[in-house]
C-alpha positions in Angstrom: 0.3 -0.4 0.0 1.0 3.3 -0.4 1.0 6.3 1.9 -1.7 9.0 0.9 0.2 12.1 -1.0 -0.6 15.7 -0.6 0.9 18.0 -3.0 0.4 21.9 -4.3 1.4 23.3 -7.6 1.4 27.2 -8.7 1.3 27.5 -12.2 1.2 31.0 -14.4 -1.5 31.0 -16.6 -0.6 29.2 -19.7 -1.2 25.8 -21.4 2.6 24.2 -21.7 2.5 24.9 -17.4 -0.9 23.5 -17.2 -0.3 20.5 -19.0 3.1 19.4 -16.7 0.9 20.2 -14.1 -1.9 17.6 -15.6 1.2 14.7 -16.0 2.3 15.2 -12.5 -1.0 14.2 -11.5 -1.6 11.7 -14.0 2.0 10.1 -13.2 1.0 9.9 -9.4 -2.2 8.3 -10.3 -0.1 5.5 -12.1 2.0 5.1 -9.5 -1.1 4.4 -7.0 -2.1 1.8 -9.9 -5.1 3.0 -10.6 -6.7 1.6 -13.7 -6.5 2.9 -17.0 -9.9 3.8 -16.6 -9.5 6.2 -13.7 -6.6 7.4 -15.2 -8.2 8.2 -18.6 -11.3 10.2 -16.4 -8.9 12.0 -14.5 -6.5 13.3 -17.4 -9.7 14.1 -19.5 -11.3 16.1 -16.1 -7.7 17.5 -15.0 -7.5 19.2 -18.6 -10.8 20.7 -19.1 -10.6 21.6 -14.9 -7.1 23.3 -16.0 -7.5 24.6 -19.1 -10.9 26.6 -18.1 -9.1 28.3 -15.4 -6.0 29.3 -17.1 -8.3 30.2 -20.7 -11.6 31.4 -19.4 -11.0 32.3 -15.3 -7.6 34.0 -16.0 -7.6 35.2 -19.2 -4.1 34.2 -19.9 -3.3 37.1 -17.7 0.3 37.0 -17.2 -0.1 38.3 -13.3 -2.6 35.6 -12.5 -1.8 31.9 -11.6 -3.8 28.9 -11.1 -3.2 26.6 -7.7 -3.7 23.0 -7.8 -4.1 21.1 -4.7 -4.2 17.3 -5.2 -5.3 14.3 -2.5 -4.6 11.3 -3.6 -4.6 7.9 -2.0 -5.6 4.1 -2.5 -9.1 5.2 -2.5 -9.3 8.3 -4.6 -8.1 11.0 -6.0 -9.1 14.6 -5.5 -8.1 18.0 -7.2 -9.3 21.4 -6.6 -8.3 24.1 -9.1 -8.3 28.0 -8.0 -7.8 30.3 -10.3 -8.0 34.5 -9.7 -10.4 35.2 -12.4 -14.1 37.2 -11.8 -15.4 33.8 -11.5 -19.2 32.2 -13.2 -21.8 30.3 -12.2 -21.9 27.0 -14.1 -25.7 26.3 -14.1 -25.5 29.6 -16.5 -23.6 27.1 -18.9 -26.0 26.0 -21.6 -26.6 22.3 -21.9 -24.6 21.6 -25.2 -26.6 18.6 -26.1 -29.8 20.7 -26.8 -30.1 21.2 -30.6 -29.9 25.0 -30.6 -26.5 24.8 -28.5 -25.3 21.8 -30.4 -22.8 23.2 -33.1 -21.0 25.7 -30.2 -17.5 24.2 -29.2 -17.6 25.4 -25.6 -19.8 24.3 -22.6 -18.7 20.0 -23.5 -15.8 20.0 -21.0 -18.1 20.9 -18.1 -20.7 18.1 -19.3 -17.9 15.5 -19.9 -16.2 16.6 -16.0 -19.5 16.1 -14.3 -20.2 12.7 -16.3 -16.8 10.9 -14.9 -16.4 12.6 -11.8 -17.7 11.1 -8.3 -17.6 14.7 -7.4 -17.8 18.0 -9.5 -18.5 21.3 -8.0 -18.1 24.7 -8.3 -17.3 27.0 -5.1 -15.7 30.9 -4.3 -18.4 32.0 -6.7 -16.8 29.7 -10.2 -13.3 30.5 -8.9 -12.5 26.7 -7.2 -13.3 23.4 -9.0 -13.6 20.7 -6.6 -12.8 17.1 -8.2 -12.7 13.3 -7.4 -12.9 10.0 -8.7 -13.3 7.0 -6.5 -10.8 3.7 -7.2 -12.5 1.5 -10.4 -15.5 4.2 -10.4 -18.1 2.6 -12.5 -18.5 6.6 -14.2 -19.8 7.6 -16.3 -22.9 5.1 -16.6 -23.9 5.0 -20.0 -27.9 4.7 -20.5 -28.5 2.7 -23.6 
């Protein structure tokens, strides 16, 4: 058994550093021997959450940072992503599966994170995203 790990990473508002942070967290999952399914789900969610914080939250501002906190154990991985942006209301993001929004390129990331994560919650006016995936989660559950 591997002892739980806590990690905090502060990155500037650029996607290259975001990708580097994402890879560190994925590497931790691999060290904890999470399944390929769990790793895929968390990689997708991390990419969306971190990129959204950089792009939509901080708007690529050089003077703003993104803080990523991770707690990982043999049971679950919990990641908190905090940006310095103006915030947003996730309920205002339209459902990308509705006919009038089907052609829009935005909004799908939030939908995917909600499908793949045990917990996907925003706080602090939309500036703080909490993501959690339990080991061997059955998510996403697809309806026939």
